[in-house]
N, C-alpha and C positions, 0 to 999 in steps of 0.2 A: 720115544727118544726125541729130543728137541730138534726140530727142523733147522737146518743150516748149521748144526753143530757136528762134531765128529766124536766118535767113541774113543775114549782114552783108557789106557791100562788094560787092553784086551788080554794081554798075557797073564794078568792077575785076576781076570774074571770080573773086573769092576764094571758097573753099569751106569756110572756117571757120564755126563756128556760135557764137553767144553761148550761154553756159551757161544751161540751163533746168532745169526740174523733172525729176527722175528720173535724171539722169546724174551729178550731182555731189553730194558730201557734204562741204561745207566742214568636352541630357544625357538619356540614355536613361531610360525609365521615366516620363518626364513630371514632372520635378522641379518642385514648386510647383503641380501640378495634381492633381485627384482621380484616383486609379487606379480600376479597375473594382471592386476589393474595398472601396473607401471610399465608394462611392455608396450612399445610403440604400436599403434593400430595397424600401420602398414606391414609391420613384421608379423603381426598376428594374422592378418588377412592372407599373407603369402604362405603361411604354414597351416592354416585351418583347412578342414575338409568339408565338401558339400555334404549335406545330410544324407545318410544312407549309403555313401560310397565307401568302398573298402580302402584300407590304408595303402594298398599296393597299386591302386589305379585311381585316376581322377578324369572324369569326362571321357572314359573309354581309353585313355592313354596310360600305358604302363609307366610307373615311376621308376626312375633309376635307383640303383642300390644306395647311392649317396643321398637321394631325396628321402627314401624310406628311413635311412639311418637318422637323417636330420629331424624327421618328424617324431621318431621314437625318442630322440634326445630332448625334444621340446615337450613331450607328454610326460607329466609326472605319473608315477604309479598310484594305485589306490590301496588303502589299508583295508584288508579283508578282515583282519582279526587282531585284537590287541588285548592282552590280559597279563596280570602280574602273577608270576609263578608262586610267590610266597603267599600262603593263605593269611598269615598274620605277619606284618612287618615288625622286625625286632631291631632295637638299637644295636648298631655295630655289625649287622648281618646284611650283606648285599642283597638288594632286590633286583632280580633279573626278569625283564619282561619277555613275553613271547609275542612277537609282532610278525604277521604274515602279510606280504604285499603282493599285488598283481600288476603286471606291466601291460602296456597297450597291446602287445602281441599275445596276451592270454597266459603267459608264463607267470608262475608265482614262486616265491621263495621266502624263507625265514630270514629276518634281518639279524645280522651278527655285528660284532664290534667294529669290524673293518668295512662295514657297508655304509656308504654315504647317500643312500637313497631316501633316508628318513632323518628329519631333524627331531631331536628329543628335547623336551623341556619338563623338568621336574619342579613342582610347586608344593609349598606347604600351606595349609589352611591357617592363616594368622588369626582370624576371628570369624565368628558366625553370628548372624543376626536373624531374628524372627520377623516375619512380615506383619504381625499384629501385636497388640500390647496386652491382651488377655484381661487385664484388670481395669478396664475403663480407659477414658481418654488420657493421653500423656502428651507432653510437649517436648520438642527437640531441644537438647541442651546447647545446641549451636545457634539456632535461630529463633526459638520460641514458637515455631509453627507446630501444628498438630503432628504428633509422631506416628510413624508407621512401622518402625523397626526398633528392636532392642538388642543390645550386645549380650551375648550368651556365654562369653568367656569369663569364668569366675575369678581369674587372677589378674584381671586388667582394671586399672583405674585411669580415668581421663582427667586431665587438668586443663580446664577451660576458663579463661578470664579470671584466674586466681582462685577458682573453686575446684574441688576434687569431686568426681562423680564415680562411684563404684558401679560395677556392671548392673546392679539392680536398678540404678537410677539412669543408666546410659541409654536414652531414647533418642531416635533420630528421625528426621522427616523423610530422608531417602538415603540411598547408598552414596550419594554425592557428599552429604554431611558426614557420613561414616568415614569416607576417605580423608576428608579434611581433619576430622577429629583424631584420626589415627596417628597423625604427626605429633600429638600431644599426649599419647598414652604412656603408661609405665606398667611394668609387671612386678608382682611381688617376688622378692628374692626367695629361692628355695635352697634348702640344705641338700648336700650330696646324699643321694639314695632316696630322697623324697619324691614320690611320683608326681608328675605335673597334673594339675587339675584339668578336667575335661570340660568342653562346652556343654551347657545344659541343653537337652533336647526333650522338652516336656511332652510335646504332642506331635506325633508323626504326621498328623493331618495338616499341620501348619507349613507354610512355605518358608524356606531358609535361604539366606544369601551368604555364600562363602567368599571371603576375600583372600586371595592367594598371593604368596610371595615366591618368586622364582628362586630356586636353590641349586639347580644343576642342569647341565646340558649333555651329559653323557648317557649312553644307553642303560648302564647299570648305576644304581644309586645306593649308597650306604647310609642309612638313617643315623643321625647324630643325636646327641643328648637333647638339643633344643627341639628335636622333632617328636620326642616322647609325648604321647597324649594327643598328637595332632593327626589329621588326615593328610595323606599325600596324594598328589595327582600327577599323572604322566600324560603329556600331550605329544602325540606322534603326528608329525606333518610330513607327508611325502613330498619329494622334490625331484624335478627333472634332472636328467644327466648333465645338462648344460648349466644347471643352477639358476635358471631364469624363472621357472614356473613352480608353483607349489599347488598341491592338491588339497582335498578336504582333510582337515585335522580330525583325529580320533582321540578321545580322552578316556582314561580309566582311572578310577580312584581306589585307594587302599582303605583298609580299615584303620583304626587308630594305632599308631606305633606303640609297641610295648617296650618297657625298659628292659635292658639286658638282664637275664637271670643272674643270681649271685654266683660267683665263681666257686668251684669246688674247693673244699679245705685242702691245705697243703699237706701232702703225705711225707712223713719223715723217714729216714733210713734208720733201722734198728740194728744193733750189734748182734752178731751170731757167734756164740762161744766156739773157739777153735778146738778140735779134737786134740787130745794129749799127744805130744811128740809128733805132730803132723809135719811141720816144716822146720828146717834149721833156721833159728832166728837170726843167725849171722849172715846167711846167704843173701845174695841180691834178689830183689823182688820188684814186681811192677803190678799195679792195680788197674782195673778197668771195670766198667759197668755195662751189663747186657740187659736189655729190656725185651720182653715178649708180650705181644698184644694182638688179640683178635679184634680188629677195628670195626667189624660189622659192615659188610659191603652194602651199598645202597640198594642193590637189587633184592636184598632180604629184609630191609628195614621198612616193613609195611604195617599199616594200622591193623590188619587182620592178625598179624603175629604179635604185635605190641599194642593192644587196644588201650592200655592205661597210659601210654606216652602221648603228650600233646602233639597234635599233627605238625605244628611248627617246629617242634624239637626233633622230629624224625626227618625233616627236610635236609637234603644234603648241603644246601647253602648254609644252614646253621651248623650242622654236624661237622663239616669239614674244618671250620675255624675252631670249633670247640676241641676236636680231636688233635689238631695241630698244636694248639696252645697247651693242652694237657701233656702230649708227648714231649714237646720241647722243654716243658717245665721240669721233667725228670733228669735232664742233662745226662742221658746215657751216652756211652761211647759207641755202642752197637745197638741198633734197633732191629728186632726180628718181628715182622708184622705178617699177620694172616688175614684172609678175607679182604684183600685190597683189590678194589675194582680196577680193571686195566685202564679204562679211559680216565678215571680219577687220578690214578698214579701218574699218568703221562701229562695230564693237563694241569694238575694242581699240586699233588703231594711231592713229586720229584723236584719241580722247580722250587717249591718252598723249602724242602729239606736241603737242597743244594745251596740256597741262599743262606741257610742257617749253618753251613759248614760241613754238610754230610754229602757223601756220594753213595751210590747204591746199585743193586741189581734186583731185577724183578722177573718172576716166572709165573706165567698165567697157567691156569688149568688147561687140560688138553682137549676138552669137548667144545670146539669152536662153533658147532651147529646149535648150541643152546640158545643163542640170541644174537642181537645186533653186534656189530664190531665194537669191541671194547667192553661190552656188557657181561664180562666174565670176571670172576675174582681169581686171585692167586696169592703168592707169597712174595715178600720183599725183605731183603736184608740191607740196611744202610749202616755206614760206619763214619765216625768223625775223622775227617781227613787229617787233622792235626795229631791224631792219636794212632791211626792205623794206615797202612798201605795195602792195597789189594794185590794178592799174589796169584790166586786162582779162583775161578768161579765154575761151579758145576751144577747140573740139575739131574734129578731122578724122577722119571715118569713111571708111576706104578702100572699104568696101562701097558707100557712097553715091556716092563719086566714080566708081567703076567703072560703076554703073548709070546715072549721068548722062551717061556717055560711051559707052553701049552701041552707039550707031550708028557709032562709029568703028572697031569691031571687025568683021572679016570673017565671024566665026562665033560662035555661042553658046558654043562651048567656051572662048573667051578670057574672056568675061564670067564664066562659071561658075568658071573657074580663079582669078579674082581675088576672089571672094567668100569671103574668109578671116577676116573679123571683126576684123582688127587696127585699132587706133586710134592717134591721136596727140593729145597735149595741149599747148596753147600758152598761156603766161601772159606778160603784160606787167607788170613790176615796177618800182617806183620806189624808189631808194635813199633812206634817211632818215639824217639827221645831227642828233644831239642832239634827237631826237624830231620833227624837222621834215623834211618831204619836200623833196627837192632840185630838184624841177621836171623838165621834159622832158629836160634834159641828163643827169639821173641815172637815166634809164629804160633797161631792158634787156629783151630778149625771151628767154625760156627755153622750150625745147620738149623733149619726151621722147616716145619711141615704142618699141614692141616689134614688130619686123618679123617676118614669117612665117618659121617655123623650118625647114620642110622643105627639106633640102639638094637635093632633086630638082627644085626649082622656082626656079632663080636668076633666071628672067625675072620671077617675081612679086616677088621681093625688090627688084630694080632698079626695077621699075615703082612700087612703094610708096615707095621712097626718093626717086625722081625726082619723084613727085607731091608729096610733103611739102616737098622743098627748093624746088621751083618755086613752091609756094604761099607758103612762108616768104619767098622773094625778093620776091614781090608785096606782102607784108605789111610787111616791114621796110625795104626799100631806100627807098621814098618818104618814110618817116618817120625815116630815119637811125637806126634802132634797132640797137644791137649785139646779136648773136645768140649764144646758147649752145645747141647742139643735142646732146642726150644720148640715150642709150638702148642697148638690146640690139638691134643691127642684124642679128644672126645671120649675119654675113658676116666672113670673114677678110681679112687685109691684102693678099691677092693677088686679091681678088674684084672683080667689076665695080662693086659698090657702093662699095668703097673708092676705086677709081680715079675714079669719077664725082665723089665728094665732094672728093678731093684735087686733081684736074686739071680740074675744071669740065666734064667729059665723059668718054666712054668710047670707046676705039678700036673701030672696026668689026670688027677682027680678034680682039677679046677672046673667049676660048673660051666664056665663059658666054653671050654673045650668040648663039652658033650654036645653042644649045639652046632654041629658041622654037617648038615644034611647034604651039602654040595661036595663034600670031600676035599675041601681046600687045604686042610691041614694034614692030610694023609701024606706020608713019605717026606715030611719036612722036619728038620731038627730045630726045635724051639730052644736054642741055646746061643749064648754069645760070650765073649771073653773080655768085655770092657768093664772096668770097675766104675760103674756109674753111681752118682749120688744125687738125690733129690735136693735141690738147693733150698727148698722151703719145708723140709721135713720137720724142722723145729716148730712149725706153726700148728701141728697136730690136727685133730679131727674137726676143729671149729673153723678151719680155714676154707675159703671158697674163692673161685676165680670166675664163676658164672652166676649171675644173680638176676633171674627173670621172674615174671609172675607165675610161671609153671615149674621152675626148676632152680634149685640152689645147690651148688656143689663145686668140686674141683674138676676141671677138664683141661686146664692149661698147666704147663710145667717148664721148669728150667733145670735140666739135668746136666751134670758135668763129670768128667773123669777125675779121679782123685789123686793121680800120681803127682801132678804138678800144679793143680788148681785147688784152691779152697775158698769157701765163701766167707767173707768178713762181715758184710752187712746185706740186709734185704730191705725192700720197701715195705713199710707197714701196711697192714690191711685197712681198708676203708671201714669206718665204724658203721654199725648196723643202723643207727638213726639216720645217717646221711644217705645210706642206700635205700632206705624206705621212705625218705622224705617225699618222694614222688612215686610211691608204691614199689617200683623196682627199676631195673635198668632195661633199656636206655632211658635217660632222664635229661632234663635241661642242664644238669651239671656234668654228667658222664654220658657221652654219646655212643657208647657201645654197650651191648648186653654182657660183655666180658670185662674183667678187671685186669689192668696192666700189672704184670709182674716184673720185678727188677732185682738183680743181685749184683753185688760188687765182688769181684774175684781177685785173688792174689795169685800171681803167676811166679813160681819159683824157677830158678835157673835149672837148666837141664843137667842131669848127673853125668 
C-alpha cells in the first residue's frame, strides 16, 4: 500500500489507495575577476601561510574563526577530475561534464549548475595545423618565409593580397601568421544534411596546433550545427569564494561532433472499421487519444543487453530528448508510460510535459532497497489539461495485495514468489469542453501497469492481471465508468493473460496454468465480468510492440470496455525496414526497445 495514502472503499473490498506523500510527483581565466598576479602583494602577504604550517595556526598562535574563514575564502579549490560524460558528442544533445573539486580543508564535491566554484569555457577547434610540411620546403603565404605549418581543414580557403589559397597551399611560418591569415579565410557553403568535412590527420607522429574559438561559458553545452565535425574543448578554472583568486585550469577535449541522426518517419493514424450497430450515430460523442509506451528505464539500457545499439544512442542525455520528441509528436490526450525512472521523471520528464500542457501522476515500484534514491522505475499517467481534469488518483501495489491474502496460500513459497514489486496506477479523468468540465457522463477510468517480466513465472503474471482486473471491475462497474486498461503485460497473444482478458476467463487446460508449482493459483477464481476489447485486434498476428535483437512480438496492449467506448483510429505500425535499419530497438531513431501504441476512442453518452 502506498505510504502516506489511506485505503479507500474498504466496505467494497477495494485495494486501491488514495495518492499520498512519497509516491506521486504531480570563460577560463576568470574574466572580469582579479587573477593571482593582479592581487596586491601586501594583501597576499597578509593571507599567505609559512611553509609547513597548518591553516588553523601560524607561529604557534591559534587563528580566529574569522581568519580561518578568510583564508578559505582566498584559497581556490583544485580540480581533481574532469571528464565529458558523453562518449560521442551529438548535434543537439547536451554535453554534461563530470567535474570533481577539492577545497583547502580537504573536502571534495561534484560541481553542479548552481555552483560558482568553477569557471567554465567551451571552445570549438576552428582549424588545425601540422608542424611540418611533409613534401619538402614550403613558404608562408603571408610572409614568404620558410613554412613550418600547414592548414589541415579541407573546406577553408584563404584570400591573401588578392590571391586565393586552398588548404593544400596554405602554409605558414608560425601560428602568428596563422592567426593573421584567419581573418581573411572563408568556408565552402554546405547544403543541409551534408556532413562537414573534417581536418586531415595524416600522421599521428606529427605535432598539431589547434586554434580554438570560445563558444560558451555554462557548465553544460549543446553542440550546434556549426560544431559538426569539430573537436570541442572544456576548460575548467577553479575560483576562490571571494572571486579574487583562480587555481590551475584543467582542460578536456571531446571527439569530433557527430551530426544529429535522421528523425524517425512520421507514423500516421489509420481508420478502424466500426462494428455494426455499435453506437447510435445521432447520439452525442467525444473523442480522445490514449498512448501506451514502455520507455525503457535508463537502469536497464546497458550495452550488455543491447550490444547492437551505438553507445551514444543508449546514453540518457540522448535518449531523453529523443523520447520526448517522439511522445509529443503523437499529440495524445492521455499518456500511459511504463519503465519511467523516478529521478528522470522528477528532474526532466515532468517539467517538460508540464511545459507542453500536461499534468500527471507517478507511482514508483515498491522495492526501495534496489538502489540509490530515484534509481527505480515505475508508471506514470499524464493527461492534457485542456482536455481532461483529474478527479481521482489511486495506486495498487501487488506486494500489499499478496501480503493481505497470505492466509489463502498453502505455503510461504507462494507469497515469496508474488513479492515482485510491480504496481498499477489508476486515474479517473473528466473530459472538458470549451474549458468546462462535462460532468459525470464525461468521466473515464485510465489504468496502466507493468506486469512481472520473467517468462518462467506465468502464474505470477496471470495472478497480477487477475488481481488488477477484478479490482477495476469493483471500481468501475457500480459507477458506470468506461475503462481504458494499458500497459506492458509481458504476455503474448497466446498467453493465459490474453485469454483471461479477452474471454473473461481462462480454460483450465491452458498450458500456463499447469506450471504452478508454488500453488499461487489454487483457490482463486480466474474470471471477470468486464467486456474488454483489444484495441489493436485488427492488426492480426503480424503486429509487434517489442522489437529487440533477441525477441520480436506483442507484449504491450490497449484494452477498453465496449459499452461506451469504441476505437476509431490507431497508430500505424513502424515498417520493418525502419526497425531493422540499426539492427533492432533501441536505435538512434527510436530510444526504447518497445513501440508506442496509440488509439483514438469515441465516448458515447451514458444511457
